[in-house]
C-alpha positions in Angstrom: 10.1 -24.5 -8.2 13.2 -22.4 -8.6 12.8 -19.2 -6.6 12.8 -16.2 -8.5 14.4 -12.5 -7.9 11.7 -10.5 -6.2 12.9 -7.4 -6.4 13.7 -7.9 -10.1 10.4 -9.2 -10.8 8.7 -6.3 -8.8 11.3 -3.6 -10.4 9.7 -4.9 -14.4 6.1 -4.5 -13.1 7.2 -1.0 -11.7 8.7 0.0 -15.1 5.5 -0.4 -16.8 2.6 2.8 -17.5 0.5 3.2 -14.4 -2.6 2.2 -16.3 -0.8 -1.2 -17.5 -0.1 -2.1 -13.9 -2.4 -5.0 -12.6 -2.8 -4.5 -8.7 -3.2 -7.8 -7.9 -0.1 -9.0 -9.6 2.2 -6.4 -8.3 1.0 -7.0 -5.1 1.7 -10.4 -5.3 5.3 -9.9 -6.7 5.5 -7.8 -3.5 4.3 -10.7 -1.6 7.4 -12.9 -2.9 9.9 -10.8 -1.0 8.6 -13.2 2.1 7.4 -16.1 0.3 9.9 -16.7 -2.6 7.8 -19.6 -3.6 4.4 -18.0 -3.9 2.6 -19.3 -6.8 1.2 -15.9 -8.1 -1.3 -17.9 -11.1 -2.8 -20.0 -7.9 -3.6 -17.0 -6.1 -5.0 -14.8 -8.7 -6.8 -17.6 -9.5 -8.5 -17.4 -6.3 -9.7 -13.8 -6.9 -11.1 -15.1 -10.1 -13.1 -17.6 -8.1 -14.3 -15.1 -6.0 -15.3 -13.1 -8.5 -17.2 -15.8 -10.7 -19.2 -16.0 -7.4 -20.5 -12.3 -7.5 -24.1 -11.3 -8.7 -23.6 -8.2 -9.8 -23.0 -6.3 -13.2 -22.7 -2.9 -14.6 -26.1 -2.7 -15.7 -27.4 -2.7 -12.2 -27.9 -0.1 -9.7 -24.9 0.8 -7.9 -26.3 0.4 -4.4 -27.5 -3.4 -5.6 -23.9 -3.9 -7.0 -22.2 -2.6 -3.4 -24.8 -5.0 -1.4 -23.7 -8.1 -3.7 -19.9 -7.2 -2.9 -20.6 -6.9 0.7 -22.7 -9.7 1.1 -20.0 -12.3 -0.9 -16.6 -10.8 1.0 -17.8 -9.7 4.7 -20.9 -12.5 5.4 -20.3 -15.3 2.9 -16.1 -15.4 3.1 -15.7 -13.3 6.3 -13.2 -10.8 5.9 -12.8 -8.5 8.2 -10.3 -6.0 9.5 -7.4 -7.3 11.8 -7.9 -4.9 15.2 -6.2 -7.4 17.2 -2.9 -7.5 15.1 -3.1 -4.7 13.0 0.7 -4.0 12.7 1.3 -7.7 12.1 3.1 -7.7 8.3 0.6 -10.5 7.1 -2.1 -8.0 6.9 -0.1 -6.2 3.9 0.2 -9.5 2.2 -2.4 -10.3 -0.4 -1.8 -14.0 -0.1 -2.1 -14.0 3.9 -5.6 -11.8 3.7 -6.7 -14.4 1.4 -5.7 -17.4 3.8 -6.8 -15.2 7.0 -9.4 -13.3 5.8 -7.9 -10.8 7.6 -6.0 -7.3 6.8 -5.8 -3.5 6.8 -7.6 -1.4 5.1 -5.1 -1.1 2.1 -5.6 -4.8 1.6 -9.1 -5.3 2.0 -9.9 -2.6 -0.5 -7.4 -4.3 -2.8 -9.6 -7.6 -2.6 -12.7 -5.2 -2.9 -11.4 -3.8 -6.0 -9.8 -6.7 -7.8 -13.1 -8.6 -7.3 -15.2 -5.6 -8.5 -12.7 -5.5 -11.5 -13.1 -8.6 -12.8 -16.9 -8.0 -13.0 -16.7 -4.9 -14.2 -18.0 -3.1 -11.5 -16.2 0.6 -11.7 -14.4 0.6 -7.9 -11.3 2.6 -7.5 -9.1 3.1 -4.2 -8.8 6.3 -2.5 -5.7 7.0 -0.3 -7.5 9.0 2.5 -5.3 9.8 5.0 -5.0 7.3 7.8 -7.3 4.9 6.4 -7.6 3.5 2.9 -10.7 3.9 0.9 -12.8 2.7 -2.1 -15.3 4.7 -4.0 -18.0 3.5 -6.7 -17.8 5.5 -9.4 -21.1 6.5 -10.7 -20.7 8.8 -13.4 -21.8 12.4 -12.1 -21.2 11.2 -8.4 -19.6 8.5 -6.4 -20.2 6.3 -3.6 -17.2 6.4 -1.0 -17.0 2.8 1.0 -14.8 1.3 4.1 -13.8 -2.3 3.4 -12.3 -2.5 6.5 -15.5 -1.9 8.0 -18.0 -4.3 6.1 -18.3 -1.9 3.3 -20.2 0.5 5.0 -21.0 3.8 3.0 -19.6 7.0 3.8 -20.7 10.5 3.9 -18.9 13.6 3.5 -19.4 14.4 7.0 -18.1 10.8 8.0 -15.2 11.4 6.5 -14.6 14.9 8.2 -15.3 13.2 11.9 -12.7 10.7 10.6 -10.0 13.5 9.8 -10.5 15.3 13.1 -10.6 11.8 15.1 -7.2 10.8 13.4 -5.3 14.2 13.3 -7.2 16.6 15.5 -10.1 19.3 15.4 -8.2 21.7 13.1 -8.1 18.8 10.5 -9.8 20.0 6.9 -11.4 17.4 4.5 -9.3 18.3 1.4 -10.8 17.5 -2.6 -7.4 15.7 -2.9 -7.9 13.6 0.3 -11.0 11.8 -2.1 -8.9 11.6 -5.4 -8.7 8.5 -6.7 -5.3 6.9 -6.1 -3.0 4.9 -9.2 -1.8 1.6 -8.7 1.7 2.8 -8.4 0.4 5.1 -5.2 -1.4 2.3 -4.0 1.6 0.2 -4.2 3.8 2.8 -2.4 1.4 3.1 0.5 1.4 -0.6 0.8 5.4 -0.8 1.0 5.5 2.1 3.6 2.7 0.5 5.8 5.3 -2.6 5.5 8.5 -0.7 5.9 7.0 1.0 9.1 5.8 -2.5 10.7 9.4 -3.8 9.8 11.0 -0.7 11.3 9.3 -1.3 14.7 10.5 -5.2 14.9 13.8 -3.9 14.4 14.3 -6.1 10.9 16.2 -3.7 9.2 17.1 -5.9 6.2 13.1 -6.4 5.6 12.8 -2.5 5.9 15.8 -2.1 3.4 14.0 -4.6 0.9 10.9 -2.3 1.4 12.8 0.6 0.2 14.4 -0.8 -2.5 11.1 -2.0 -4.0 9.8 1.6 -3.4 12.8 2.8 -5.5 11.6 0.9 -8.1 8.7 2.7 -8.1 10.1 6.0 -7.9 14.1 6.1 -8.2 14.6 9.6 -7.2 12.6 9.6 -4.1 14.4 11.5 -1.6 12.0 10.3 1.3 13.3 7.1 0.6 16.7 7.9 0.1 17.0 9.5 3.6 14.9 6.7 4.9 17.9 4.0 3.4 20.6 6.6 4.4 18.9 6.0 8.2 18.8 2.5 8.1 22.0 1.9 6.9 23.4 3.8 9.8 21.7 2.0 12.4 22.6 -1.1 10.7 26.3 0.2 10.8 26.2 -0.2 7.2 28.3 3.2 7.3 29.8 3.0 3.7 26.3 2.8 2.2 25.0 5.0 4.4 27.7 7.6 3.8 26.7 7.2 -0.1 22.8 7.8 0.2 23.4 10.8 2.6 25.8 12.6 0.1 23.1 11.7 -2.9 20.1 13.1 -0.4 22.3 16.3 0.1 23.0 16.5 -3.9 19.1 16.3 -4.8 17.4 17.9 -1.8 16.0 21.6 -2.6 17.3 24.4 -0.4 15.8 24.7 3.2 14.6 21.0 3.1 13.8 19.9 6.7 15.4 16.5 6.7 18.8 18.2 5.1 19.8 19.4 8.7 19.6 15.8 10.2 21.3 14.0 7.2 24.3 16.2 7.4 24.5 15.6 11.1 24.5 11.9 10.5 27.1 12.2 7.6 29.3 14.0 9.9 29.3 11.3 12.5 30.1 8.8 9.8 33.1 10.7 8.8 34.1 11.2 12.2 33.8 7.5 12.7 35.5 6.5 9.2 38.8 8.5 9.7 
C-alpha cells in the first residue's frame, strides 16, 4: 500500500460541515500522521465488531445501556486510563488505544461514543476543562459519565469538586463546561494534546504537523498562528517565523496579550536577519 498524504486527507475531512464529520474516520486520519500505512477501514471494522457485541438498544432504560457499555468496554475489553504514561502520544491515536486498551480521557471517550453511536445510543462528548467527559442524552435530562474512570456516573457536585481540584478553590462550574462538543472541537482538543506532548519532547517537526492539522480545522486561528511562529523560531526557521509573526500582528485585536510577545520575537528575527 502506498502511503497517502495525511495532511491532505485530514484537510479534506476538516472542510466538511461539522454534522458530517465522522469522528472515528477523522481520528484515524489524524493517526496517519504517525502511521502512514494505517488501514482505516480495518480499524473502523474493529469498532463495528465491538458494537456488535453490545447488548443494548435505544428503547432500553439509560442506566441499563450505560451498564452494558461499561461492562463491555471496561470489564470484558479492559480499557483503562493510562496513569503511568499519561503524556505518551500513543494515548491520542485511536488505533493505539484500540491495540493497547489504554488512553487518556478524550480518546477513551471517543471509543465510548463511537461504540454507542453504532447502536444508536445517544452519547455525546463534553469538553469539560482539564478532563474530557461524555454525557448520555436522555431527553429532558442527561447523565454525565467518565470513561477514563470506567464510565462512572458524575453528579454536578462531582464536577465542581474536580474543577476545584484542577484549578483552585475559586473555580466555578459554568454551564458551558457541560455543553456537548462538536466533532471539530473534539478533534481540535486531540490535536492540542498531541501538540503539547510533542512540544515537551522537543519534537518540533511533529508539533508543526499538529498545528497544520489544527489550521485545517480553523484556518484563521490566532493561537495556532502564534504557536507556529514560536515553534519556527525555536527551530531556527526564521523566514517562516517572521511571516507568521507578521500575520499574527495583522489579525490580532488591539490589546491582545500575546501581541507584545510576538512583536519582541519579530524584532529579534529582524535583528538576526539584517
